[in-house]
C-alpha positions in Angstrom: 143.7 -0.6 -1.3 147.2 -1.2 0.2 150.4 0.2 -1.2 151.5 -3.3 -2.1 148.3 -4.0 -4.1 148.7 -0.7 -5.9 152.3 -1.5 -6.7 151.4 -4.9 -8.0 148.7 -3.5 -10.3 151.0 -0.7 -11.6 154.1 -3.1 -11.7 156.2 -0.5 -9.9 156.7 0.7 -6.3 157.5 4.3 -7.4 154.4 6.4 -6.6 155.0 8.8 -9.4 155.3 6.1 -12.0 152.3 4.3 -10.5 150.1 7.4 -10.9 151.4 8.1 -14.4 150.6 4.5 -15.4 147.0 4.7 -14.1 146.5 8.0 -15.9 148.0 6.5 -19.1 145.7 3.5 -18.9 142.7 5.8 -18.4 143.8 7.8 -21.5 144.2 4.8 -23.7 140.8 3.2 -22.8 139.0 6.5 -22.9 140.6 7.5 -26.2 139.8 4.1 -27.8 136.2 4.5 -26.6 136.0 8.0 -28.1 137.5 7.0 -31.4 135.1 4.1 -31.6 132.2 6.4 -31.1 133.5 8.8 -33.8 134.2 6.1 -36.4 131.2 3.8 -35.7 128.5 6.2 -34.4 125.9 4.7 -36.7 126.4 1.0 -36.1 127.1 1.5 -32.4 124.1 3.8 -32.1 121.8 1.1 -33.4 123.4 -1.5 -31.2 123.2 0.6 -28.1 119.9 2.3 -28.8 121.5 5.7 -28.9 121.4 8.4 -31.6 124.5 8.6 -33.8 124.6 12.4 -33.0 124.9 11.7 -29.3 127.8 9.2 -29.9 129.6 11.7 -32.2 129.4 14.4 -29.5 130.5 11.9 -26.8 133.3 10.7 -29.1 134.7 14.2 -29.6 134.5 14.9 -25.9 136.1 11.6 -24.9 138.9 12.0 -27.5 139.7 15.5 -26.2 139.5 14.3 -22.6 141.8 11.3 -23.3 144.3 13.7 -24.9 144.3 15.9 -21.8 144.7 12.9 -19.5 147.5 11.5 -21.7 149.3 14.8 -21.5 149.0 14.7 -17.7 150.4 11.2 -17.7 153.5 12.3 -19.7 154.5 14.7 -16.9 157.3 13.4 -14.7 155.3 14.6 -11.6 151.7 15.2 -12.6 150.4 18.2 -10.8 148.0 17.4 -7.9 145.3 19.8 -9.1 145.3 18.1 -12.6 145.1 14.6 -11.0 142.3 15.7 -8.7 140.4 17.2 -11.7 140.7 13.8 -13.5 139.6 11.9 -10.5 136.6 14.2 -10.0 135.7 14.2 -13.7 135.8 10.4 -13.8 133.5 10.2 -10.7 131.2 12.8 -12.3 131.1 10.8 -15.5 130.2 7.6 -13.7 127.4 9.3 -11.7 126.0 11.1 -14.7 126.0 7.8 -16.6 123.7 6.3 -14.0 121.5 9.4 -13.9 121.3 9.4 -17.7 120.3 5.7 -17.7 117.5 6.3 -15.2 116.3 9.6 -16.5 116.6 10.2 -20.3 118.3 7.3 -22.1 116.3 4.5 -23.5 119.0 2.1 -24.6 118.8 -1.5 -25.8 119.8 -4.1 -23.3 123.3 -4.1 -24.7 123.3 -0.3 -24.4 122.2 -0.4 -20.7 124.8 -3.0 -19.9 127.5 -0.9 -21.7 126.5 2.2 -19.8 126.8 0.4 -16.4 130.1 -1.3 -17.4 131.8 1.8 -18.6 130.7 3.7 -15.5 132.2 1.0 -13.3 135.5 1.1 -15.3 135.7 4.8 -15.0 135.0 4.6 -11.3 137.8 2.1 -11.1 140.2 4.5 -12.8 139.2 7.2 -10.4 139.8 5.0 -7.4 143.2 3.8 -8.6 144.2 7.3 -9.5 143.1 8.6 -6.1 144.9 5.8 -4.2 148.1 6.4 -6.3 147.9 10.1 -5.7 147.6 9.5 -1.9 150.5 7.1 -2.0 152.5 9.7 -3.9 151.7 12.3 -1.2 152.6 9.9 1.6 156.0 9.2 0.0 156.9 12.9 -0.3 156.4 13.8 3.3 
């Protein structure tokens, strides 16, 4: 992805702001997902074909993860190690989603579609954050 495309998506050409916006978007979407799992674990569990206990555990994890990513996004210059951890965690989540779908989950059709879609969204966040991080590194040399 080119610097111009990243800037257009982030609505800024400042690499630090660009990265912070992609981190913040990740935090908002992840947090909303986690809170939905916490508040609606029963109905969502039935809809997706997943146990409500699994959704509660995932909801707690996602809410805490979102809070950590949000904290990173509030930093004027998010530390490279923290950004790398978020990128790698997002990629690991996406890969584990596909493994879980193939190995131990038996979701409904809606649940299978949801797992694939959320894995693709999380991969998208990782790619945007990685590209913005690289852009930030390029601007500071």
